[in-house]
Every structure is written in C-alpha cells, then in structure tokens.
N, C-alpha and C positions, 0 to 999 in steps of 0.2 A: 525488262527495261522499258519496253513499249507500254506495258500496262501501267508501270509506275509513272511514266511520262504522261500517260493519258489522265491518270488521277490528278497529277499536278496541274494539267491544263484545265481540268474541270474545276479544281479548287480555285485556280486563278480566275477563271471565268465567273464563278460564284462571287468571289471577293470583289471583282470589278463591278459586277451587277449591284452588289450591296453598296459599294462606294458611290456608284452612279446614282442609285436610288437615294442614298443619303445626301448626296450633293444636290439632287433635284429638290428634295424636301427642304434642305437648308436654303437653297436659292429662293424657293417660294416663301419660306418663313421670313427671309431677309428682305423681301421686296419692300422698298421704301419710296417708290415713285408712283405717281398717278397722273392720268391724262383726263381732264374734264372738258366736256364739250360745252361751248357757249354759243349763243345765236348771234351776238353782236360784238364787234370789236370796239373797245372804248376809243374815244377821240384822243385821249391822253391818259396819264396815270396819276394826276393830282386831284384827290378828292376835295380839296379846298378851293378848286377853281373850275368846277364844271358841274352841270346838272345831270349828265347822263348816268343812269343807273349802272351801266356797264363798267364804270370806273370803280365804284364801291364794290361791285361783285367780284373784283379781282383784288383790290387793295385793302378792303376793310378787315381789320384784325390780323391780316397776313403781313402786309408791308407797313401800314400806318396804324397807330393807336391814338386814343384820346385819353383824357383824364378819367372818363368812365367808358363803359362799353355796354351794349345791349346784347343779352344772350338769346338763345333760340326761342325762349318763351316770352321775350319782351321785357324781362326784368333788368333793372339797372345794376351793374356790377362794377367793382373797382377795376381800374386798369392802370394807367401810369400814376394815378393818385391812389395810394394804398388806403387812405381814409380821408374823412372830411368832417367838419363841424359847421353848423349853420346857426347864426345868431337868432335869438328869440323873435326879433322883428322880421326875419327872413331876408335881410338885406346884405348880410356879410357871410361869405363862404371862405373858410380856411381849408386849403387842400394840403395834405402831407404827401409828398411825392416819394416814390420808390428811389432808393439810392443805388448808384452803380449802373444806371441805365445809360446805354450808348446808342447813338444813331449808327446806321449801317456804315458810315464813312469813318467811324471811330471817334467822333466828337461826343462830348458828354451831353446828356440831357439833364437840365436842371430848371429851376424856377424862371430864369431869364428866358428860356425857350417857351415856357407857358405864356409869359407876358407878351413875347413877340408874336406867338401864334394867335392869341385872342385879340390883340390889338390889330393885327393884320386882317383878321377875319371881319372885324367890325369897323375898320378904318374907312375914311372917306374914299380912298382909291380901291377898296376891296372889290375883288371879282368873285367873291364867294357866292355860289348860287343860293345859299340859305343865309345870307347876311342878316336877315331879319331875326334869326335865332339869337344873335348876339347883341341886338339893339338894347335890351334891358341892362346891359353891363355898363356901369358908370366908370369903373377903374379896375385895373389888375396890377397888383404890386407884389414884387418878390420880397417877402419878409426876411428870408434867409435863403441859402442855396437850395433847400428842399421844402420850403413852405411858401405857398402863394395865397395872398388874400385877394378875393374878388368881391367887389362891392357893386350892388345893383341899384338902379334908379328907383325900383319898386319891387316888391315881392313877386317872384316868378315861379309858380309851382312846378313847372316842367323843366327848370334849368338843368338839373342833373341828367334828365333824359336827353335834353338838347345837346349837352356836352358829349353824349354817346353817339351822336351822328357822325358819319364819315366826314362831313363838312367841318367838324370840330377837331379833326386830327391835329396832333402836335407836329410841327415842322421846325426846322432849324434855319436861322438867318443865313448860314453858310450855303445852304442847298435849296432853299425855298423856291428860288427863281427857275431852277432847272428840274423841279420835281415832275413836270409833265412828261419828260422823256427819260429822266434818270431819277426815279423816285427814291428818296432817302428817308426812311422812317426808323422806328424803333422796334418794329415787329419781328416775329419769329421767322419770317421769310424775307428775302431780298431779291430784286430783279436780277436774273442771269442774262436773258436776252429777249428781245421783242422782234419777231419776224413779221413785219407789217403784212396784214391780210391773211396771216396763217396762224400764228401762235404767240403766246406770251409765257415764258418759263420763269418760275421762281425756284430758288434754292434755299435750303435751310440756313438760317443765320445762327451759326455755331457760337456766336458771342451774345446770344439773346439773354436778356436779364432774367426772364421768367422760366416757366416750364418749357423745355425745348420741344419743338414739334417732332412727331414721330416720323413724318415724311421727310426725305432728303430733297425731293424734287417734286414740283407740281407744275404741269403744263396745261394752260388753258388753250384748247384748240378751237379755233373759230370755224364753225360749221354752219353756214348760212342756210343751207337747203335741208328741208325736212327729210326727204328721201335719203340724202347723204348722212343725216344723223342716225337713221335706222341702220344703214349699212355699216357705219363706223362702229356702232355698238356691237352689232352682230359679228363683225370681223375682229373685234378686240382692239381696234385702233384707238378707240376712246373707251375709258373705263366707266365714266359716269356723265350723265347730263343732270345737273342739279335742277334744271327746268327743261324738260324735254319739249321741244317746240311743236310736236305734232301729236296732240292728244288722241287723234283717231287711230294712232298706231299702238297705243298702250296695251290693248289686249294681247298683242303678239308677245310682249314681254311678260305679262302676267302669267302666261301659260308656259314660260320657259324658266326652269329652275336655276339657270345661270344668272338670272337677274332678279332684282328687287324693285318693285314699283311702289313708290311712297307718295301718297297724295296728302299734301299739307295745305296750310293757309298762307296767305301773303297779306301785305299791306296795300296790295295793288287795286285801288279803286279804278275800275275801267270806266271811262266817261266819254260821252260825246261832248268834248270841250267846245264851248260856244263863246264867240266874241260878243260879249254884252255891250260893247261900245259901238257897234255898227248896226245899221238898219238891215233887216227888220228885227234883229235879235235884241235890240234895246227895248222891245215891247214884251212884257212878261207873258202876254197872251200867246205870242208866237212861240216863246220858249216852252210854254205848257203844251201847246199844240204838238211840238216836236216830241215831248215826253209821251203824250197819249198815242202818237202815231207809230211809235216803235214797239214792236213785239219783242220785249227783252228776253223772254224765255226762249224765243226762237234763236236769239243770238247765242245763248248758252248751249242750246241743243245743236244748232247748225254750225256755228263758228268754233265752239269750244267742245263739241261732242259730249255735252253733258257735264263738263267740269266747270264749276263756277257757282256763285251764289248771288241771287238778286239783291240789289241795294237800292235805297231811295234817297241817299245823301252821300256825302263824302266821308264815309266812316266805315271801319272794318267790322263785320258782324261778330268776329270773335272777341272784340273789345268789351269789357264789362259795362262800359258806358254807351253801348250801342242802342239806338232807338230804331225799331223796325218800321220804316216808312216805305218798304219795298213795293207795297201794293196801292199806294196813293194814285199813281198814274198807270194803272193797269191798261193794257192794250185796248184802245177805243178810238178807232179812226173817225167815227162819226163825231165824237166829241172834239177831236182835233180839227175837223172841218168847221165846226161851229165856232171854235176859237179863232181860226183864221178869218172867218167871215166877220166876226166882231172886230178884228184888227184891220179890216178893209182889204183883206188878201184872199177873198173867196176864189179868185182866179189862180191862186198859187204864186210861186216865185222861184227864182233860180239861186243857187248858192254853191260855193266851192267847199268840198270836203277834202282836206289834206290827210294823206295816209302815210305814216312812217313805216319803215320796213319790218314790221312785226306781223306774224301770221294772224294774231288775234285782231289787229287793226284792219288789215286788208280783207280778211274774211268777213269781219263785222261790217265793214264799209259797204260791201256788196249787198248784204241783207238790209241794212239801214236805207240804202238808196232805193231799194225795191219797196220798202215800207212807206217811205216818204213820198214816193211817186204816186202812191195810191190816194194821197190827200192833196196832190197838186204841187208838191215841192220837187223840183228837178235838181239833182245834185251832179256837179261835175267832179268826178273822182280824180284826184291828183296824187299820184304816188311820188313820195320824196324820200331821199336818204336822210340819215340822222343829222348830218351836218347842215343840210338845207332846212330840216325841221327846226333845229335849234336856232338857226340864224333868222329864218323868215317868220316862223310861227311863234316860238317861245320868246325870242328876243324882239323881233320886229313887229309882232302882233298883226302881221299881214295875212289874215285868214278869216274865214267865216266859221267853219267847223273843222274839228279834227278829232281823231280817236286816239286815246292815250291811256295807259295805266300809270297812275301816280303811286309809285311804290315806296315813297318816303313814309316813315312811321308817324302816326298821329299828326297829320299835316293839315287838319281842317283850318288852321290859322292862316293858310295862304290866301284865303278868300277875304281877309282883312287888309290885304296889300293893294293899294290903289294902282301900283305899277305892274301888277301881275297880269299875265297874258289873257286872263278871262275878261279883263276890263270891267269887273264887278265892283261897284263903289256904293257901299251901303253903310250908313252911319249906325243903324241899329245893330247890324252884325258886328261892326267894329267894336261897339260898346260891350257886346257879349264876350268877345274874345279878350278885350282889355280886362274885363272883370275876371275871366277865366285865368288869365296869366298872373293875376294878383292873388289868386286863391290857392291855398294848399290843402284845405279840407276836402277829402275824397268825395263825400256826399254832395257837397256844394259844387265841386267840379263836375260831377256826373250830371247834376241838374243843368248847369250851364252848357255842358256838351250836348244835352238833349235840346236845349233852346237853339244852339247853333245849328244842329242837324235839321231841326224843324224849319228854321229860317231859310236855309239853303233849299230845302224841299219846296217850301211855299213860293219862293222866287224862281224855282226851276232854273237855277243859275246855269247848270249844265244838264245834259242828259245822263243821269246816273244809271249805268247799265248793269254791271255785275262786278263782284269781287273776284279777282284773278286767283285761280287755284295754283298751288305749287305742285307741278307734276314731275316728280323726280324719278329717274331710272338709273340704276347703277349696278355694277357687278355685286352679286350677293355676298362676296367675301369682304366687301368694304364696310366699315363702320365708322361712325363719327360725323357723317355729313348731316346737315340740318334737314329735318323734315319740313319745318316751317320757315317762313321768311319774315320775321317781324321788322327786319331792316334789310336794306339791299346788301346782301353779303353771301359769300361762300367761305365761311370761316373754316379754315383747314387745321386749326390748332389741335384738334382732337382726332383727326382722321388717321386711320390705320387699316392695314390689311389683316384679316383673320386667317389663321391656318386652315 
C-alpha cells in the first residue's frame, strides 16, 4: 500500500514537473510584450506639430501612418495609399486609398481626411515643423471616397518620400487638436497610458486594417542616465535600447550571449550648428576657422568611443548621392588662427555654446571648447533641456553655437529656408535646391545633390562633425527591430520574440 502510494506520488510529481515545464515553455513562447529604453521623453505625441525626434521615435508607423512610409532601408513603400499614379508632367498624383481603414476612435479614414491632413500641414496657420515639405502642393481634392488627387505647383521629385515623413501623418478633424496628449491614428498600436517622466505604453490595435502586430503591448521606458541604462538591461527591466546612449559600455554587451549589439546607420548629421546671422559668424572666414580648429576624429574617438563617420556636409555617407568632403577641413589650428587674423580677430573672441541634454552633445561640447580655446575662442557652455532648446535656439534663434544631430531623412533642403535657425541665406544654394525639387531623373538629382553638398562645405555654414551611428542593444531573442534608422522611427510592426 505504501509502495503503491509512493509510486503514485512519484508519478504525480513527474506529471506536475512536465506540466510546469510545458507551461513555462508556453508562457515564454507566448510572450507578446516588450519594454524599450529611450533616452528622451517626447514633449507630446503629435508628429505633425513638433520637431523633436522623440515624437516620431514612438509614434511613426506605430500610432500614426501616412500615405507612404519609409522602410528600414530608406525605400518608399505604400501605406494608407495602396497605389498611385503620376501624370507625365509630374504635376498630378492620384492616390488610391485602402478601404475599411479606421482611426483608433472608430471613425472612418477616407479621402476627406487626406484633404484635411495635407491642407492643415500646408495651411497659413500650420504649426508643422516641416511645413516646407508641403509648399509645392497647389491643391488636394477628394475625387471619390477612396481616391485623392494632389496637384503640384511644380514637379517635385521627392514628393513621395516627403509624404513618408512622420510630419505627413494622416489625422482626423475630429481628433487633430488633441493628438498631443491623446494621439488618434490609424496604426497597429494605440496609446494605453503615458506616465510623465517614466514611460509611454502602447497596446495592439485589434481593429487594425493591415497586418496585425505580433506584440500586444510595447512600453517605452524613459531612462535618462547612461549607468541606469546598463543596469536596466542587465536586470531585464528593459528588453531593448534601439539607440543605446553610452557607446563606451557596448563591449560589456558584445561579450554577453544574452544580448545582441547591432551597429547601424542613421540620418543623423551631427553638426556644430552656427548662427550665420550674428557676428562674427556672419563672416565665412570665421566659420572656416571653426572648421579647421576642431579635431573631428577626436570627437568620434573621445565623445562617441569610435562610433561615427566623418562628414563634410549635411549629407549621410550611406546615401548613393553622397559626396565625400570629410577631409576638406582637416584639423589645422594654425590655419584657423590665420583665418581669424584675416577676419580681424587675431585676439580671439567669446561665444555661447548651447548643449541639449544628449550625451553626444555634452561630451562633444567639452572637446570642442578645448579645441577652440587653443585658437583663442572662449566658449561659455550652457546646458539646456529640450523644451528650452526648442524655444530659445530652434525657434527663437537666440544662440551663437549649438551641437545637434539632424536625424530627419534627406533634409539638405532645410538650408534653403530663410527662416531656419541657421540664418543662412544664399540665393545660389536656393537655386540648386529649387532645381533639385523640380528634377525626377536620378542622375541629374545626384549631380545637383553634389552641388548642394559642395556649396554648404564651401560656405562652412555649420561645423559638419560626424554621422551618428545607431548603436542598438537588445535581448538576443528579439527580432524585427531596425538595425538602421533612415527615418526617426522605432517601427514595431514586425517585432516579435523568438523561442
């Protein structure tokens, strides 16, 4: 009797073990949540009303969608427009929309929403940070419920690409005004909650019109401190950092089989942005002196721990139209002193350098200040938070110098805007960009892009420092996160956990 009971107990124990093991395996296989670490909290969640990259890094392709979208390799793909035709003269675009699409609040998406979104983006009262992208549009008309005709003032070769920016997201008139805090898009995820200063959580949109997301929940955890980022990954509190903020710590993950370190490219031209409208920076000799005085390789080595690529203009090295000008202003402090003397500044001068709260900016600022001091330029380093940077530097143009990565895709055209914060006003450059915008032929566009890069380099408009690398670290069981960042995005639509 006891022997029989013992056998039964052993059998029960084995069965329980198998059930438990099976349950554990099933629980792992069924994991459908992810926690992503991000360095910065967005000021709000409306990509059509703000310049901060942190907005698109959460909302692009997740909450909001456009007529087109940019994929991981920078290619233009259909999104809410399933197809389109372009007239022979390049002036008329007919977009055929997907049918049955709904916004997160249950309202239908149709041609009238496209008209509203594009008219709002280009309107007189537009607060869109990239309003200039929509300037070539002459009219947008709903031909029927699912067909939109867009007519341009002139041929614009990059229009389909421009419509793939987060700034071109489709919004509804019923919810547009509250998208900053309650974003209502058509994407595969919708906002569940935003705990200010801590996290933003998205949940799967089960009514999504397209391929449903594999994740049920995605939490963007705001981790501002580099050491805390390391600890969060090691403890499993965060599953992935699409851009890990401390490149000096990457070797620790490279030697740990629990993690995958993925080094990719970005559109992030990191520049010493210069106010060309104030003295002495309105003098090209002074701007060239800055360029010669900065040891840019030491920035990559010292501030970025070897991750980054030298640039000589506002253009990404991975782009087929890239012109390598990275060694035009190689480190030459004596040449810098000569140029300052020519400009009547042999005794040097003082200037303010505003540093936003990114590690690349603040580390680079210290090195640049040291370099410029050697040629007689004394910098006052002023640390600012993003809200202050956006208000005073970007919008108010109250600055001398600042360090920033421009992560918008193919954005060399910003230098043709008179009201842009660089205060660079050059008719020759504007003419190049105007011709580029009207050209569709790829060979001709490449030549014009070469001319544009050369002009910015010749004028030393800004200090072109390095191209920001995308330093991703994530759990080795995760797949589908982007290695590269051709646009400001953490596209979660294909992300899943592997067994």
